[in-house]
C-alpha positions in Angstrom: 21.0 0.3 14.7 18.8 -3.0 14.9 18.6 -4.6 12.2 15.8 -7.1 10.8 16.9 -9.8 9.3 14.6 -12.6 7.5 14.7 -16.0 9.3 16.3 -18.9 7.3 14.0 -21.5 6.1 14.2 -24.1 3.1 10.5 -24.6 3.9 9.2 -21.1 3.2 6.6 -20.1 0.9 7.3 -17.9 -2.3 5.7 -15.0 -0.9 7.4 -15.2 2.2 10.8 -15.3 0.4 9.8 -12.5 -1.7 9.3 -10.5 1.5 12.6 -11.8 3.0 14.3 -10.8 -0.5 13.1 -7.6 0.0 14.7 -7.0 3.9 18.1 -8.1 2.4 17.6 -5.9 -0.5 17.2 -2.8 1.8 19.8 -4.1 4.4 22.3 -4.1 1.7 21.6 -1.0 0.3 21.8 0.6 3.8 25.2 2.0 3.0 26.0 0.4 6.8 26.2 -3.4 6.2 28.6 -5.1 8.7 30.6 -8.5 8.0 28.3 -10.5 9.9 25.4 -9.1 7.6 26.9 -10.1 4.4 28.0 -13.4 6.0 24.1 -14.1 7.0 23.0 -13.2 3.3 25.5 -15.5 2.0 24.1 -18.3 4.0 20.6 -17.1 3.3 21.4 -17.1 -0.1 22.5 -20.5 0.0 19.8 -22.2 1.3 18.0 -22.9 -1.9 17.4 -22.2 -5.3 14.3 -20.7 -4.6 16.1 -18.0 -2.1 18.3 -17.0 -5.1 15.4 -16.8 -7.6 13.3 -14.8 -5.2 16.6 -12.3 -4.6 17.5 -11.9 -8.1 13.7 -11.4 -9.0 13.4 -8.6 -6.6 16.9 -7.0 -7.2 16.1 -6.9 -10.9 12.7 -5.1 -10.2 14.7 -2.4 -8.1 17.6 -2.1 -11.0 14.9 -1.5 -13.6 13.1 1.0 -11.7 16.4 3.0 -11.0 17.0 4.4 -14.5 13.3 6.1 -14.5 13.8 7.7 -11.0 17.1 8.9 -12.2 15.7 10.4 -15.2 13.1 11.9 -13.1 15.5 13.4 -10.7 17.4 15.2 -13.7 14.5 16.2 -15.3 12.0 17.5 -12.4 13.5 20.0 -10.1 10.7 19.4 -7.6 11.6 15.9 -7.2 15.3 16.9 -6.9 15.0 19.2 -4.2 12.9 16.7 -2.3 15.6 14.3 -2.6 18.1 16.8 -1.8 16.4 17.8 1.7 15.6 14.6 2.9 19.2 13.4 2.4 20.3 16.5 4.5 17.7 15.7 7.0 18.9 11.9 7.5 21.6 10.4 9.9 24.9 10.3 8.3 25.0 6.6 8.7 21.7 6.1 6.5 22.5 8.6 3.8 23.7 6.0 1.5 20.7 4.1 1.3 18.6 7.2 1.0 20.6 8.0 -2.1 19.4 5.3 -3.7 15.9 5.0 -2.2 14.7 8.4 -1.8 14.5 9.2 -5.3 12.2 6.6 -5.9 10.4 8.2 -2.7 10.5 11.1 -4.2 8.5 10.3 -7.1 5.9 8.6 -4.7 5.6 12.1 -2.8 5.8 10.3 0.4 8.3 10.2 3.4 11.5 7.8 3.0 10.5 5.9 5.5 8.0 4.2 3.2 9.7 1.7 0.6 10.3 2.9 -3.0 7.3 1.5 -5.5 6.5 -0.9 -2.8 9.6 -2.7 -3.4 9.9 -3.9 0.4 7.2 -3.7 3.4 7.4 -0.8 5.4 8.5 -1.2 8.7 4.6 -0.9 10.1 3.7 -4.0 8.0 6.8 -6.0 8.9 5.0 -9.4 10.7 2.1 -9.5 8.8 0.5 -13.1 8.6 -1.3 -12.1 4.8 0.0 -9.7 2.2 -0.9 -8.5 -1.2 1.3 -7.0 -3.8 0.1 -4.2 -6.5 -2.9 -5.0 -8.2 -3.5 -8.3 -6.2 -6.1 -9.0 -4.4 -6.5 -12.8 -1.7 -9.2 -13.9 -0.1 -8.5 -15.9 3.5 -11.2 -17.8 5.9 -10.6 -16.8 9.5 -12.3 -17.2 12.9 -14.1 -20.6 11.5 -16.2 -19.4 8.5 -15.3 -15.8 8.2 -14.4 -14.4 4.8 -11.9 -11.4 4.4 -10.8 -10.3 1.3 -7.2 -8.1 0.9 -7.3 -5.5 -1.6 -4.2 -4.2 -3.4 -1.4 -3.4 -1.3 -2.8 -4.5 2.0 -0.9 -6.4 4.9 -3.2 -7.8 8.1 -2.1 -9.6 11.3 -4.1 -12.3 13.1 -5.2 -11.5 16.2 -5.5 -13.5 19.5 -9.4 -12.6 19.8 -9.5 -14.1 16.1 -9.9 -10.9 14.5 -7.1 -9.1 12.3 -5.0 -6.2 12.8 -5.2 -4.2 9.6 -1.5 -2.8 9.2 -2.2 -1.1 6.1 -4.7 -1.4 2.6 -7.8 -2.1 2.7 -9.9 -5.3 3.9 -13.7 -6.4 3.2 -15.3 -8.8 5.7 -18.0 -10.9 5.3 -19.7 -12.4 8.4 -21.7 -15.9 8.5 -25.4 -15.4 9.0 -25.4 -16.8 12.4 -21.8 -16.4 14.0 -19.6 -14.0 16.7 -18.8 -10.7 16.3 -15.7 -10.2 14.3 -13.3 -7.0 14.6 -10.7 -5.3 12.5 -8.0 -3.3 14.3 -6.8 -0.1 12.5 -5.0 2.5 13.9 -6.5 4.0 17.1 -10.0 2.3 16.5 -11.7 -1.2 16.1 -14.3 -2.2 14.2 -16.7 -4.9 15.4 -19.0 -6.3 13.0 -22.3 -7.5 14.4 -23.7 -8.9 10.9 -23.3 -8.7 7.3 -20.8 -7.0 5.3 -18.0 -4.1 6.0 -14.9 -2.8 4.6 -12.0 -0.9 6.5 -9.6 1.1 4.9 -6.0 2.4 6.0 -4.0 4.3 3.5 -2.3 7.0 5.5 -3.1 8.2 8.9 -7.0 8.0 8.5 -9.0 5.1 8.6 -12.4 4.6 6.8 -14.8 2.2 7.7 -17.8 1.5 5.7 -21.1 -1.0 6.7 -22.0 -2.4 3.5 -24.7 -4.9 5.0 -26.0 -5.5 8.7 -24.4 -3.4 11.3 -20.6 -2.4 12.7 -19.9 -0.8 15.6 -16.7 1.1 15.8 -15.0 1.5 19.0 -12.3 4.5 19.4 -10.9 6.5 22.4 -12.7 9.3 21.4 -16.2 8.1 21.3 -18.5 4.6 20.1 -20.5 5.1 16.6 -22.3 2.8 15.2 -22.9 2.4 11.4 -25.8 0.4 9.6 -26.2 -0.5 5.8 -24.7 2.2 3.3 -23.0 4.1 6.0 -19.4 5.0 6.8 -17.3 7.4 8.9 -13.5 8.3 9.0 -11.6 8.5 12.0 -7.6 9.2 12.8 -5.5 9.3 16.1 -7.5 12.0 17.8 -10.8 12.0 16.7 -13.8 10.1 15.2 -16.5 11.2 12.6 -19.9 10.7 12.4 -21.9 8.2 10.3 -22.5 9.6 6.9 -24.5 7.8 3.7 -22.6 6.8 1.2 -23.8 6.3 -2.7 -24.9 2.6 -3.6 -22.5 2.6 -7.0 -19.2 3.3 -4.6 -20.3 0.4 -2.4 -17.5 -2.1 -2.7 -16.5 -1.3 -6.5 -13.0 -2.7 -6.1 -14.5 -6.0 -5.2 -16.5 -5.8 -8.7 -13.0 -4.7 -10.4 -13.8 -0.8 -10.7 -12.8 2.3 -9.5 -15.7 4.7 -8.9 -15.0 8.3 -8.4 -17.5 11.5 -8.3 -16.3 14.9 -8.0 -12.4 13.6 -7.2 -9.4 15.7 -7.5 -7.3 14.6 -10.5 -4.5 14.1 -8.1 -6.5 11.7 -5.7 -7.5 9.7 -8.6 -3.8 9.2 -9.8 -2.9 8.3 -6.2 -5.8 5.5 -6.2 -4.9 4.1 -9.6 -1.2 3.6 -8.3 -2.1 1.6 -5.6 -3.4 -1.2 -8.4 -0.7 -0.3 -11.1 2.8 -1.4 -11.0 5.2 1.5 -11.1 4.4 5.0 -10.7 2.4 8.0 -12.4 3.6 11.3 -11.5 1.6 14.3 -12.4 3.8 17.3 -13.1 1.4 19.8 -13.8 0.3 21.3 -10.9 -2.3 23.4 -12.7 -4.9 20.3 -13.1 -4.0 18.5 -9.9 -7.4 19.8 -8.2 -9.3 19.2 -11.2 -12.5 17.2 -10.5 -13.0 13.7 -12.0 -16.1 11.7 -11.7 -16.5 8.3 -13.6 -15.9 4.3 -13.4 -12.6 2.8 -14.4 -11.8 -0.8 -15.0 -9.0 -1.9 -12.7 -7.7 -4.3 -15.4 -7.9 -1.5 -18.0 -5.6 0.9 -15.9 -3.9 2.3 -18.7 -6.9 3.1 -20.8 -7.8 5.0 -17.8 -4.9 7.1 -17.9 -5.3 7.6 -21.9 -8.7 9.2 -20.9 -7.6 11.3 -18.3 -4.3 12.5 -20.6 -7.1 13.4 -23.3 -9.4 15.1 -21.3 -7.1 17.4 -19.2 -4.8 17.8 -22.3 -1.8 16.3 -20.6 1.4 14.8 -22.2 2.7 11.2 -21.1 6.3 10.1 -21.2 6.6 6.8 -20.1 10.4 6.0 -18.4 12.0 2.3 -17.3 10.1 0.6 -14.1 6.9 1.1 -15.1 7.2 5.3 -14.6 4.8 7.4 -16.2 5.2 11.4 -16.3 2.0 13.3 -17.0 2.9 17.1 -17.8 
């Protein structure tokens, strides 16, 4: 199996060192560490004090999460069964790694290829030029005067044409009054902003494009669509949907520090909260998963939002190490 190994550098930024440390942790917990891997890791760790600090910080976060994961696997049969199925389905060379990582993946309710609690980037996000952590937002200026704001857990890569490739997460683009078009590639489609502001969101296999102001052209193998202000569409690898009008209150809510829901399923609301909150909220009460939620929550006060949801749906909360919160 070909390994992805972080490059040695004494001048790497703190964010890049954290990313390298996550890759090393993944390698060292894979259960298939070669002597040359161990030697390369020792060299990387000895490069500078910043390298050591980055690795110990990442390792500490993972160790804080592990007790909570173990408790969940002991107390929740469904999560334990999912872990066991993943172990049997995996090639033998990777089972030791799965034993450590798939428990957290079961908590997240995602495939084992997705990193536990976002501890390291997923393979599809390696090579990103810009990345934000859980709860973090970041603004960059590209192509001269194009403002791009990255929402929480977002990874993007620069394109040769001056645009970006959205690998995961959500990006908002602010175009200058007089400038050339700016393109955001995400999955099978490409969104070209002609003027104004637009947003692209890519969380799973589907991509959502929203035109806030001006106009956006969405290019897809299944066809080309035009969006005007306050319209959005969704596409995946096979098809592209039509333009639909959206409520003004929902426009760019995350850029205003809010999460807005209108008749959304409780499970979907918690999934969205998990994007902004360190750790993981796990809903164990299947009876209320499809219950509907409408409201506005402040991103900086998500614990208050969770308390409100707990009260509204008569849920019992149990906090575990590593930021895990079980709702039953």
